[in-house]
Residue frames as qw, qx, qy, qz and C-alpha x, y, z in Angstrom:
[[0.404, -0.719, 0.360, 0.435, -108.50, -2.35, -104.09],
 [0.667, 0.714, -0.182, -0.111, -106.65, -1.78, -107.16],
 [0.924, 0.111, -0.124, 0.344, -103.50, -3.43, -108.20],
 [0.331, 0.644, -0.218, 0.654, -101.52, -0.16, -107.71],
 [0.506, -0.658, 0.258, -0.494, -102.66, 0.31, -104.03],
 [0.977, -0.205, 0.053, 0.016, -102.06, -3.38, -103.32],
 [0.754, 0.376, -0.170, 0.512, -98.50, -2.96, -104.81],
 [0.064, 0.704, -0.306, 0.638, -97.78, 0.17, -102.69],
 [0.730, -0.561, 0.185, -0.343, -98.88, -1.58, -99.53],
 [0.976, 0.048, -0.038, 0.210, -96.63, -4.61, -100.44],
 [0.578, 0.536, -0.200, 0.582, -93.64, -2.37, -101.08],
 [0.321, -0.715, 0.211, -0.584, -94.29, -0.24, -97.96],
 [0.894, -0.393, 0.107, -0.186, -94.43, -3.48, -95.94],
 [0.901, 0.187, -0.099, 0.379, -91.25, -4.87, -97.42],
 [0.271, 0.666, -0.235, 0.654, -89.37, -1.58, -96.80],
 [0.528, -0.659, 0.249, -0.474, -90.48, -1.52, -93.16],
 [0.974, -0.212, 0.076, -0.004, -89.59, -5.10, -92.71],
 [0.719, 0.443, -0.178, 0.504, -86.12, -4.35, -94.25],
 [0.031, -0.729, 0.317, -0.606, -85.51, -1.53, -91.77],
 [0.773, -0.525, 0.207, -0.288, -86.50, -3.78, -88.79],
 [0.980, 0.010, 0.014, 0.199, -84.09, -6.55, -89.95],
 [0.487, 0.653, -0.201, 0.543, -81.30, -4.05, -90.85],
 [0.281, -0.755, 0.300, -0.510, -81.32, -2.87, -87.19],
 [0.937, -0.322, 0.075, -0.115, -80.89, -6.32, -85.82],
 [0.054, -0.727, 0.681, 0.072, -77.39, -7.60, -85.04],
 [0.808, 0.220, -0.540, -0.082, -75.99, -10.79, -86.21],
 [0.852, -0.504, -0.098, 0.103, -74.73, -13.23, -83.49],
 [0.729, 0.111, -0.092, 0.670, -71.19, -12.41, -84.48],
 [0.040, 0.623, -0.032, 0.780, -71.86, -8.61, -84.22],
 [0.638, -0.683, -0.101, -0.341, -73.51, -9.21, -80.78],
 [0.900, -0.216, -0.102, 0.364, -70.40, -11.21, -79.64],
 [0.484, 0.379, -0.044, 0.788, -68.02, -8.42, -80.87],
 [0.238, -0.710, -0.044, -0.661, -70.12, -5.72, -79.01],
 [0.807, -0.573, -0.111, -0.090, -70.03, -7.90, -75.81],
 [0.856, -0.036, -0.101, 0.505, -66.31, -8.34, -76.05],
 [0.272, 0.545, -0.037, 0.792, -65.66, -4.68, -76.57],
 [0.451, -0.734, -0.014, -0.507, -67.76, -3.84, -73.51],
 [0.908, -0.366, -0.108, 0.170, -65.92, -6.51, -71.44],
 [0.646, 0.227, -0.048, 0.727, -62.45, -5.10, -72.60],
 [0.023, 0.662, 0.005, 0.749, -63.54, -1.59, -71.81],
 [0.714, -0.654, -0.050, -0.244, -64.70, -2.61, -68.23],
 [0.881, -0.227, -0.102, 0.403, -61.45, -4.42, -67.55],
 [0.508, 0.417, -0.030, 0.753, -59.45, -1.53, -68.74],
 [0.278, -0.748, -0.038, -0.602, -61.44, 0.90, -66.65],
 [0.812, -0.578, -0.073, -0.024, -60.63, -1.25, -63.54],
 [0.821, -0.083, -0.012, 0.565, -56.89, -1.15, -64.36],
 [0.283, 0.697, 0.055, 0.656, -56.75, 2.64, -65.03],
 [0.277, -0.022, -0.422, 0.863, -55.35, 5.16, -62.63],
 [0.007, 0.738, 0.641, -0.211, -58.19, 7.01, -60.95],
 [0.246, 0.665, 0.223, 0.669, -59.06, 10.41, -62.26],
 [0.536, -0.749, -0.312, 0.235, -58.65, 11.40, -58.54],
 [0.199, 0.882, -0.144, 0.403, -57.16, 14.90, -58.49],
 [0.620, -0.711, 0.307, -0.125, -55.87, 14.08, -54.98],
 [0.897, -0.115, 0.353, 0.241, -53.94, 11.09, -56.32],
 [0.618, 0.646, 0.112, 0.434, -52.56, 13.13, -59.28],
 [0.110, -0.918, 0.192, -0.329, -51.45, 15.86, -57.04],
 [0.756, -0.565, 0.331, -0.012, -49.78, 13.43, -54.72],
 [0.853, 0.159, 0.271, 0.417, -47.76, 11.56, -57.53],
 [0.427, 0.808, 0.013, 0.406, -46.73, 14.98, -58.80],
 [0.405, -0.851, 0.263, -0.204, -45.38, 16.01, -55.53],
 [0.855, -0.337, 0.369, 0.138, -43.65, 12.81, -55.03],
 [0.765, 0.490, 0.160, 0.385, -42.06, 13.06, -58.57],
 [0.148, 0.885, -0.161, 0.410, -40.76, 16.52, -57.94],
 [0.579, -0.729, 0.336, -0.145, -39.33, 15.48, -54.48],
 [0.914, -0.038, 0.320, 0.246, -37.60, 12.44, -55.93],
 [0.597, 0.695, 0.057, 0.396, -36.23, 14.45, -58.80],
 [0.037, -0.873, 0.254, -0.415, -34.73, 16.99, -56.11],
 [0.651, -0.049, -0.674, 0.346, -33.87, 14.21, -53.79],
 [0.291, -0.523, 0.228, -0.768, -35.74, 16.21, -51.12],
 [0.349, -0.008, -0.906, 0.239, -35.41, 13.61, -48.35],
 [0.128, 0.142, 0.608, -0.770, -37.64, 15.34, -45.82],
 [0.558, 0.215, -0.069, -0.798, -40.51, 15.70, -48.25],
 [0.614, 0.105, -0.744, -0.240, -40.20, 12.12, -49.46],
 [0.205, 0.018, -0.865, 0.457, -40.08, 10.96, -45.95],
 [0.364, 0.180, 0.377, -0.832, -43.26, 12.86, -45.00],
 [0.657, 0.246, -0.268, -0.660, -45.02, 11.09, -47.94],
 [0.465, 0.179, -0.866, -0.046, -44.08, 7.58, -46.91],
 [0.797, -0.469, -0.280, -0.257, -45.82, 5.04, -44.78],
 [0.483, -0.712, 0.482, -0.162, -44.16, 4.29, -41.40],
 [0.749, -0.206, 0.617, 0.122, -43.34, 0.65, -42.62],
 [0.527, 0.735, -0.246, -0.350, -42.24, 1.70, -46.09],
 [0.894, -0.080, 0.415, 0.149, -40.88, -1.29, -47.93],
 [0.240, 0.840, -0.405, -0.268, -37.62, -1.09, -49.87],
 [0.219, 0.429, -0.870, -0.107, -36.29, -4.60, -50.03],
 [0.863, -0.118, -0.240, -0.429, -38.15, -7.98, -50.29],
 [0.963, -0.187, -0.107, 0.164, -35.38, -10.51, -49.36],
 [0.256, -0.389, -0.773, 0.431, -34.22, -9.94, -46.66],
 [0.072, -0.831, -0.503, -0.227, -37.11, -7.74, -45.74],
 [0.320, -0.155, -0.221, 0.908, -36.22, -4.21, -45.13],
 [0.088, -0.761, -0.537, -0.354, -38.78, -1.52, -44.16],
 [0.367, -0.802, -0.279, 0.381, -39.11, 1.82, -42.56],
 [0.341, 0.901, -0.020, 0.267, -37.48, 5.14, -43.23],
 [0.302, -0.844, 0.422, -0.137, -34.91, 5.21, -40.38],
 [0.525, 0.405, -0.737, 0.126, -31.60, 3.07, -40.20],
 [0.831, -0.457, 0.141, -0.286, -31.69, 0.24, -37.70],
 [0.530, -0.482, 0.694, 0.074, -29.36, -2.59, -36.56],
 [0.684, 0.189, 0.695, 0.114, -30.65, -4.68, -39.48],
 [0.511, 0.656, 0.434, 0.345, -30.85, -2.12, -42.29],
 [0.404, -0.055, -0.011, 0.913, -29.10, 1.05, -43.38],
 [0.204, 0.617, 0.323, -0.687, -32.33, 3.00, -43.86],
 [0.654, 0.595, 0.467, -0.004, -34.09, 3.70, -47.12],
 [0.284, 0.949, -0.110, -0.083, -32.28, 6.63, -48.39],
 [0.285, -0.655, 0.673, 0.192, -28.87, 5.23, -47.65],
 [0.656, 0.097, 0.735, 0.144, -29.86, 1.93, -49.37],
 [0.571, 0.776, 0.266, -0.032, -30.99, 3.90, -52.42],
 [0.047, 0.887, -0.440, -0.134, -27.64, 5.77, -52.44],
 [0.482, -0.414, 0.762, 0.125, -25.68, 2.50, -52.04],
 [0.591, 0.283, 0.740, 0.149, -27.57, 0.63, -54.79],
 [0.035, -0.213, 0.385, 0.897, -27.80, 3.78, -57.06],
 [0.169, 0.488, 0.856, 0.009, -31.53, 3.40, -57.17],
 [0.131, 0.587, 0.222, -0.767, -32.55, 7.13, -57.51],
 [0.201, 0.281, -0.572, -0.744, -32.60, 6.88, -61.42],
 [0.164, -0.200, -0.944, -0.206, -34.68, 3.76, -61.31],
 [0.004, 0.544, 0.631, -0.553, -37.13, 5.40, -58.92],
 [0.153, 0.470, -0.119, -0.861, -37.36, 8.45, -61.13],
 [0.217, 0.095, -0.785, -0.572, -38.15, 6.17, -64.13],
 [0.111, -0.349, -0.930, 0.019, -40.76, 4.07, -62.41],
 [0.056, 0.573, 0.472, -0.667, -42.51, 7.19, -61.00],
 [0.197, 0.360, -0.364, -0.836, -42.71, 8.57, -64.58],
 [0.109, -0.119, -0.928, -0.335, -44.83, 5.42, -65.60],
 [0.497, -0.332, -0.265, -0.757, -48.59, 5.20, -65.59],
 [0.186, -0.142, 0.825, -0.514, -50.27, 4.01, -62.34],
 [0.609, -0.172, -0.557, -0.538, -53.00, 1.42, -62.17],
 [0.673, -0.431, 0.309, -0.516, -55.04, -0.20, -59.46],
 [0.622, 0.128, -0.772, 0.026, -53.79, -3.48, -58.00],
 [0.479, -0.425, -0.694, 0.330, -55.68, -4.72, -54.84],
 [0.236, -0.881, -0.368, 0.180, -55.57, -1.80, -52.47],
 [0.425, -0.494, 0.266, 0.710, -52.56, -0.17, -54.02],
 [0.563, 0.816, -0.043, -0.126, -52.11, 2.03, -57.04],
 [0.726, -0.362, 0.429, 0.397, -48.89, 0.67, -58.71],
 [0.489, 0.821, -0.236, -0.177, -46.42, 1.51, -61.40],
 [0.207, 0.183, -0.524, -0.806, -45.39, 0.24, -63.85],
 [0.750, 0.077, -0.027, -0.657, -48.77, -1.02, -65.26],
 [0.623, 0.289, -0.712, -0.143, -47.21, -4.30, -66.05],
 [0.038, 0.179, -0.840, 0.511, -46.93, -5.25, -62.48],
 [0.553, 0.065, 0.397, -0.729, -50.76, -5.29, -62.21],
 [0.787, 0.284, -0.294, -0.461, -51.12, -7.80, -64.93],
 [0.701, -0.405, 0.579, -0.101, -50.61, -11.33, -63.54],
 [0.921, 0.325, 0.213, 0.028, -50.13, -12.88, -66.83],
 [0.443, 0.805, -0.297, 0.259, -46.87, -10.92, -67.46],
 [0.861, -0.359, -0.183, 0.311, -45.19, -12.20, -64.25],
 [0.225, 0.826, -0.187, 0.482, -43.44, -8.85, -63.83],
 [0.784, -0.505, -0.222, 0.285, -40.65, -8.99, -61.31],
 [0.442, 0.425, -0.090, 0.785, -38.77, -5.69, -61.81],
 [0.110, -0.129, -0.407, 0.898, -38.81, -2.56, -59.69],
 [0.206, -0.607, -0.633, -0.434, -42.20, -1.31, -58.77],
 [0.041, -0.194, 0.344, -0.918, -43.74, 1.46, -56.81],
 [0.291, -0.525, -0.796, -0.078, -46.86, 1.13, -54.59],
 [0.107, -0.182, 0.227, -0.951, -48.97, 4.05, -53.18],
 [0.303, -0.460, -0.834, 0.033, -51.81, 3.33, -50.87],
 [0.267, -0.656, -0.102, -0.699, -54.47, 5.38, -49.17],
 [0.472, -0.169, -0.700, 0.509, -53.90, 5.57, -45.49],
 [0.124, -0.608, -0.553, 0.557, -56.52, 7.23, -43.18],
 [0.324, 0.848, 0.376, -0.188, -57.76, 9.19, -46.16],
 [0.074, 0.883, -0.331, -0.326, -54.48, 10.33, -47.48],
 [0.845, 0.479, -0.225, 0.078, -52.22, 8.93, -50.28],
 [0.468, -0.714, 0.513, 0.093, -48.81, 7.44, -48.98],
 [0.496, 0.578, -0.644, -0.076, -45.82, 6.18, -50.67],
 [0.896, -0.313, 0.185, -0.257, -45.90, 2.46, -49.45],
 [0.798, -0.283, 0.452, 0.280, -43.08, 0.74, -51.23],
 [0.494, 0.742, -0.402, -0.209, -40.39, 0.68, -53.91],
 [0.702, -0.326, 0.633, 0.017, -39.07, -2.96, -54.36],
 [0.395, 0.478, -0.697, -0.360, -37.46, -5.30, -56.85],
 [0.030, -0.199, 0.975, -0.098, -38.43, -8.93, -57.31]]
């Protein structure tokens, strides 16, 4: 072998070795990639579903609330719809213990608040889709008004609108 061919083999080998090592990640690059994947997975778990059924339900609910269409809203609620935590008030009809959800919302002037919360982004929290998204993050200790929507026997239902 001549010096030139030996030199070519050496240079080719060094270039190949350089390509191999250039493709490897450093420990810090590996950690950054791992953290990004974990954040993406966590974010995906908190995102609202791309469920067309859910999106359609929320759209109908927003329109009904904007128009204050009580019959439509009532048809979209669960039977034990929660509207006050302390003292606990639930249901859609007035009773001896509570004025009924719509009268309560009128008394407390909560329609604008409900409108605003329904315009927020929904995320998953347990078995509910909730808005605002801050409510689903336990580190924020959110205690303001929030909306919960749940799947009941295969259909979406407006389950609660409470404060606290």
